[in-house]
N, C-alpha and C positions, 0 to 999 in steps of 0.2 A: 502494501500500499505507499503510494505517495504523501507527502507531506499534503500538496492538497487536496487530495483526496480525505484525508482524515480533518484537515480545517473546514472543508466544505460540509461534512458529517455533524461536526462540532457544531457549528453555524445553525444547522436544522434542528439538532434534536437536543442538544445542552442550552440549560437555560445559562444567560451570557453574564455570570456574577463575579468574574475574573478577567483580570486584562493579563491575557496569557502573551508570552515573546512566544515570536515564530519560530519553536525549535519545537520537535517530538521527540521525545526521550524514549529510548527503546532500550537498552541494556546496557549493562557497565559491571563494574568491576572496586570496589575500595573508594578511593576520590575521583575516579575518572569516568566517564561516562561517552555513549555512543549514539548520536541521534540517526532516525531510519536509513539515512544515507551512509551512514559509517563515519562521518565526521566525529571526532573526538572534542571534550569539554571537561574542563577541569572544574571540580564539584566544590563552591566555597560556601554553597547554600545549605546542603544535606536535607532538603525537603522542609525547608524553614525549621531547620536545627531536629527535623526525626529520624534521618539517619545517624544513627550514635557512632554504631558502626561500621557504617560506610553499604554499599551497597553488594548484594552477594556476601558476605564473609560466611566461610564455609562452616563455620561453627553454628553460626544461626541457622544457614540454610537447613543443616540437618536437624537441628533442632526441628523445626517447621516444617519439616516434613515426615521426620518420625510421628510427630504428634498428631499432624493433619491423616497418618493414616491408622493411628490407634484410636482417636474422638476429637470429632472438631465442637460439640456443643453438647449440651445437655441442661443448661438452667442452673440458676442457684438454688433450684431445691434439692437440690444434691451435694457433695461433696467429690473434689477431682483434687488430684495430687497440685497440679501444675499451679495453683491459683495459693495454693496453702506456701509450698516450697518458695512461690516472690515473694510473699507476706513475709517469712522468715526472715529470708534476705535483706530485704528494705531495711527489716524493724533491724536486725543487727548491725546494720554497717550506717544508719541512722540515728538511732538510738530513741528511738520512737517508738510505740507502744504495739500501734495497732494499724490496720492501713485497709481501706477500703477500696473495689476496681470499678472501673465505668468505661467510657471511649473515649473523651476526648477531656483537653483542659479546660474550656470551659464548663464542661459536666465537673470536673473536680474541684473546680471555683464555687457552682453551685451547692453542692454536696458540704463544702467547708462554711458556705454563707448559712445552711437548712442547720448547720449543725451548731453555729453559734446562736444562732435566734435561740435554737429549742433548749441549749444550756444555760442561757440568761433565764427564757422562762419556767424553764425546771428550778430556777434557786428566785426569782423575783417575780414570777407572774408577765402579765401583759406590759405592755407600754415600754419596754426597753429592749427594740428590735434594732435601733440606727447603725448603719458599719461605716467607720470614717476609713474614706481610701485616698491616697494623694494624686494630685493634679502630677496629670503626664504618665496616669499608669493607662496599662491595658488589661485588662480581665476575660477576654472572651465575646462571641457574637451574638449569645442567646437574648434574649429581649430584660433579664437580670444583669445576667454580667456584663452589656452594655449601658445599664444604668449602673453601675458598679466604678465604668469606667470611668477614669479621669480626664477627659480629653470631649469638649462642646462638640468637635466635631463628628465624633460619635452619637451622637444625642441629637440625630435626624430624623424625619420618615415615620418613627415606627412610634409615636404617641401612641396613648401615656405610655411612658416609662412608670416602672413600680420605683415608689416609693422606700425611702429606709434609708438613703445613701446620703455623707457630704463628704467633702472632699476640701482638702488641705496641700499645701505648701511640705515641702519634707521638712520642716523643722520642727522644732518640740512646741513653741510658741504658739505656732500655724496651727496644731493640731488640737493641743488645749482650748484655742478660740471658737475651733467649732465642736467640742465637746459637749456634752450637756448629759441630764440622767436618763435620757433614753438609749444611750450606747450599749452597746454590747462587746461588740471588738472591732479592732483595725486589721485591714487589708493590703499586704503591700508585697510590692516587686521588690525585691534588695539589689536584682539590676533592671532598670527601665527598659525592655526588647523593642517592643514597638514602637515604644517613645523617643528612641534613641539610640540607646544601650549607654543608660546612665546609671554608674553604679550608687548606692546610698551610701552617706557618710556615715564612717560605722558608731561616732558615738552619738549619731543621731538615732541608728535602731535600737543601741543599747539603751539609751535614754528611754524609748518610745517602750521599750520590752518590758521596763522597772513601771512606765506608768499604768500599763495594761495589768501587770501584776497590782500594783497597788489599789485600782481600779476594778478589778476582777474582770478586765475586758478580756477578751480571749486575743491574742496576737495569730492572725493569719497569715501566711508564706504563700505568695503564689510563686512556684518554684516550676510552672509551663515548660518556659523558656530556659531557664539559668540551672535546671534541675539535670540528675541523670551525670554527673559530670562535666559539665559543659563550662564552669565557671572554674575548672580545677579542684573541686571535691564534690562526692556524689552529690550534696545539695549545698545552696550556697550559703545558707545558714552557718551551718560546720565552719564558714569562715569569720562569720560574723562575732563568733563567741557568744550565742542564743540557742536555744530552743525555745519554737514556737507551739503553741497548742493545737496546731492543725498544720502543713502543706497540702498544696495540690502538685501533682505532675504529672506529666502527657509527654509529648514532642515523644523524645529519644528513648523512654522506658521500652518498648519493644520493638524497635531498630528498623522500622518502616510498617507496623500492621498498627492497627487503631485499638489504641490503651490508653487511659487518663484513671484517674482516681485522688486518694489522699489519704495520708498517715494523719494520727491523734497521739497525741502525749497520754502519760495515764491519766491524768484529769478527764480527761475525753474521751477514755474508751467506752464509757457506757450510756454515752448523751443520747446515741442514735440505737436503738433496738428494733425486734422484730416488725415488719409495717412502717417503720418510719423513712426508711428511704431503701432505692433499686433500682436495680440497671439489667435488663435482660441479659445482654451482654456483657456485663462485667465479669472480669476473672473469666472471661473466654479459655479452652484449654491452650488455644493454638498460639495466642495473643500470649498469654500468661510462659507457655513456655520458652515463645522467642524472647520476654525480657528476661529470662533466668538467663539463659544463652547471655544476653545482652549483657548481664551484673558479671557475669562468669568471665567475659573478654574484659571489662574495663572495670578490671582488677586495680589493688590503691596504688600498683604499679605502672600501669596503664594511664590513669586518673593523674599520675606525680607528673605525666609527659605533657597533656596539657595544660600547665601552665609555661612549661618551657617552650611548647609550639605556639604558645600565640602570643607570647614574648619578641619569639623570633620573626613570628608577621609582621607586628605591629613594630617592630625595629627596624624590617626590610624595606615597608612601605612608609617610614617618615624617611629614612635615609634615600629612598628612589624621589621624593618630590616632586612627581608632576606636576604640573602648576594648577591643576582642579581640584587635587587633592589636600588638608592640612594634616591638622594629630589627628591622633587612635586615641581611645579611650576602652576601657572593658575591663574582662575578666576572664583570664582561659582563652577559650574559641569563643568566646562572646565577645565579637568585635563593633568598633561602629568606628569609622571613619568620617570626618568633616569636609565637606565639599566646600571650597571656597566659592565667596561670594560673586554673583553673579553666573555660576553653574548649576545646573539643575541635577540633581542626584537621579532622578528616573532618566533622564538621557543620558548620565554615565554608566548607568547601571546597561541598560539596555546594548551599548556600545562594549561594556566588555561580556554580555550575554552574547552575542553575532559575536565578539573575538575567540571566546571561547572559554570563556572563564565564569561559571555560573555564581552570582551573589543578587543580595537582596538591599532593598533600601527600608529605612526607622527614620521615622520622622522628616528633617531635612537633609539627610544623612545616608554614605553607605552604610552596611552591614553583613559583616560575613558569620556565616553558624557553618564550618567548614565541617565535616564527620572529624570524631575525635580520634579516628585509628589513620588520620590523612599523616602520608609517608615524607620523609624530608622532598624526595626527590616529585611528587607532588606538589608539594607547597610553592616547591623550586620553580616548576614549570607554569603554576598560575600567577605568579608573581613576574614571570616574564611575559604573560601575556598581558597585566596589568601595565605594567611599563612601555608594552607598544602599543598597546589599546590606546593609551593616556596620553603619552610624550605628546 
């Protein structure tokens, strides 16, 4: 099938909600992908952070293939081994107490919002369900997670949005200014991904954690993009010296299959009981087996290399100095690149994609989320494409 045929079928049969690049990816291995015509691309996007162990990792393929041949689905009315093994791995490596599995990041965030409101209702009754979020945040595409998102650009079209959210700038005075007797939780991204890859100030995060403890608000951390090794630790909160009451996860957890969920601490282990929450495909055996393989591949040694790879990429990009690019920021392999005034990040991203380097935008800048297993050779190939395309 040619790209032209594929494009025509997409235009006819698919709702056009995405601004797709004119590229049809067909196959790949690691951080190297190929289109229908066999043209090579270096992947600095990883499916928006999903392909944590790259494309077609042998251990991942083996785990998915074996489980698909044994049992694809049976529902949460029964026990299966993969989701239990996954929960044990996540809790042991995060220090959290228990896990819930769903399908996506938005679903994970919906889950921790429900958790916070029920925790507060159980202890204090009605009237204490407001969640504080941060300006420039992004928490998902459902109506509720859009309402939680601290960017006015997303608060369009889908009125009325649910009540119960207030946003503040990322400093303690701003958070306290919007607080009231009705607050039950604070929801934060420790690195604001869609907003432009901005890490939160560490002192602010520690002060916020103490404020939540003092007022019995739940501290909720959105780790959908920053989790599963992306920032140089299994979860980003482990580098901030805090232990949240709950954190969501998704994207890279199953290495390319749809999975999300959340982890809770001991205080919140029993907040959600039978009948209070669920997900038809949550803990699906094939997705859970894939996620177990991802966590085995991303052992402590592999995750330690993530920070080194991120420093290497950022150093090379800043030394490269194309006139359209400025300083970099981020943590690990979650990298934002400032775009010079007068340049368009969307145009630069499109140029890089067409030149053979898949990358992303975030806010007004470029964003890189390569596979965590990317090799030095693949990084150098991608950097060479960037230098040539943007010089």
